[in-house]
C-alpha positions in Angstrom: 0.0 0.0 0.0 2.2 2.8 -1.3 -0.3 5.5 -0.5 -0.4 4.6 3.2 3.4 4.6 3.3 3.5 8.0 1.6 1.0 9.4 4.1 2.9 7.9 7.1 6.4 9.0 6.1 6.2 12.7 7.2 4.6 11.6 10.5 7.4 9.0 11.1 10.1 11.5 10.3 8.6 14.2 12.5 8.2 11.7 15.4 11.7 10.5 14.9 13.2 14.0 15.1 11.4 14.4 18.5 12.6 11.0 19.6 16.2 11.7 18.8 16.4 14.2 21.6 15.5 11.5 24.1 15.8 7.8 24.7 15.4 6.3 21.2 14.8 2.8 22.4 12.0 3.9 24.7 10.4 5.9 21.9 10.6 2.9 19.6 8.8 0.7 22.2 6.2 3.3 22.6 5.6 3.8 18.9 5.3 0.0 18.5 2.7 -0.2 21.3 0.7 2.7 19.9 0.7 1.0 16.5 -0.6 -2.2 18.0 -3.4 -0.3 19.7 -4.2 1.7 16.6 -4.2 -1.5 14.5 -6.9 -3.1 16.5 -10.2 -3.2 14.5 -12.4 -2.1 17.4 -10.2 1.0 18.1 -10.2 1.9 14.4 -14.0 1.5 14.3 -14.4 3.7 17.3 -12.1 6.3 15.8 -14.2 6.4 12.6 -17.5 6.7 14.5 -18.6 10.4 14.0 -20.5 10.2 17.4 -17.3 9.6 19.3 -15.2 12.7 20.0 -11.5 12.9 19.2 -10.6 13.5 22.9 -12.5 10.3 23.8 -10.5 8.3 21.2 -7.2 9.8 22.4 -8.0 9.1 26.0 -8.9 5.5 25.1 -5.7 4.9 23.3 -3.6 6.5 26.0 -5.4 4.4 28.7 -4.6 1.2 26.9 -0.9 2.0 26.4 1.2 0.6 29.2 4.4 2.5 28.5 4.7 6.1 29.9 3.6 8.5 27.2 5.5 11.8 27.1 3.7 15.0 26.3 5.2 15.1 22.8 3.7 11.7 22.1 0.4 12.7 23.4 0.3 15.7 21.2 1.4 13.6 18.2 -1.4 11.1 18.9 -4.0 14.0 19.2 -2.8 15.3 15.8 -3.0 11.9 14.2 -6.5 11.4 15.5 -7.6 15.0 14.6 -6.4 14.4 11.0 -8.2 11.0 10.8 -4.9 9.2 10.3 -5.0 6.7 13.2 -5.0 3.9 10.6 -1.5 5.1 9.5 0.1 4.4 12.9 1.2 0.8 12.1 3.0 2.1 9.0 4.4 5.0 11.0 5.9 2.5 13.4 7.5 0.5 10.5 9.1 3.7 9.0 10.1 4.9 12.5 11.9 1.6 13.1 13.6 1.9 9.7 14.8 5.4 10.6 16.1 4.1 13.9 17.9 1.2 12.3 19.5 3.5 9.7 20.7 5.8 12.5 22.2 2.9 14.4 23.7 1.3 11.3 21.5 -1.8 11.9 18.8 -3.7 10.0 16.0 -6.1 10.8 16.6 -9.6 9.4 13.9 -12.2 8.9 15.4 -15.7 9.2 13.1 -18.6 8.1 14.6 -22.0 8.9 13.4 -25.5 8.0 14.1 -26.5 11.6 14.3 -24.7 14.9 17.7 -23.1 15.5 19.3 -23.4 19.0 21.0 -20.4 20.5 24.5 -21.1 19.3 23.4 -21.9 15.8 21.5 -18.6 15.6 24.4 -16.6 17.0 26.8 -18.2 14.5 24.4 -17.5 11.6 23.8 -13.9 12.7 27.5 -13.2 13.0 28.1 -14.6 9.5 25.2 -12.5 8.1 26.5 -9.4 9.8 29.8 -9.9 8.0 28.1 -10.4 4.7 25.7 -7.5 5.0 28.2 -5.2 6.8 25.8 -4.0 9.5 24.3 -5.0 12.8 21.3 -7.3 12.4 18.3 -7.7 14.6 17.0 -11.2 13.9 13.4 -12.4 13.8 13.3 -16.2 13.4 10.5 -18.5 12.2 10.3 -22.1 11.2 8.9 -23.3 7.8 9.2 -27.1 7.3 8.3 -26.7 3.6 11.9 -25.4 3.1 13.0 -29.0 3.6 16.4 -27.8 4.8 18.6 -24.7 5.0 17.4 -21.1 5.6 15.9 -18.1 3.8 17.2 -14.7 5.0 15.6 -11.4 4.2 17.3 -8.1 5.0 15.3 -5.2 3.6 14.8 -6.0 -0.1 17.7 -8.5 -0.2 16.9 -12.2 0.0 19.5 -15.0 0.5 17.8 -18.3 0.0 19.9 -21.4 0.7 16.9 -23.7 1.4 16.7 -27.1 -0.2 13.4 -26.1 -1.8 15.0 -23.1 -3.6 17.9 -25.3 -4.8 15.4 -27.9 -6.1 13.5 -25.1 -7.9 16.8 -23.8 -9.5 17.6 -27.3 -10.6 14.2 -27.7 -12.1 14.6 -24.5 -14.1 18.1 -25.6 -15.3 16.9 -29.0 -16.4 13.8 -27.6 -18.1 16.0 -25.1 -20.1 18.3 -27.9 -21.3 
């Protein structure tokens, strides 16, 4: 949804500029939590209800959030709700995290493995990937047995697929072309 990303970008950048003056990690957690609350269908439904005031929606969201909410974040939330953009908060969180990662020289990495990885295997894999991608990586690991063996790694728009399933697909294409 490119339009949603376009709408969310200036909000994420403005919020990031405010967050840079404080504890960036705490702000990141807060933005993620706000995004979770805003992404809930019942909260969105309430926010779109013309009979419910903006202050009521703001108070509801703030009541649900567990993390302490600085005044700047409260003002940001009020602005988002006043502009009928509560639905953009999940995308704002994604872009905020991307800005934070860029600032820290880091990236999120999605690792999909055919089998569960134990702690030492994961550490060894991440260290190797950090050397390859030349940046600090924050792994999110999942298991997909359909890979048969190996792993599929996604860092941003780069994909490294060493799974058996991918190797079989490449072999099939090579044999069909011959």
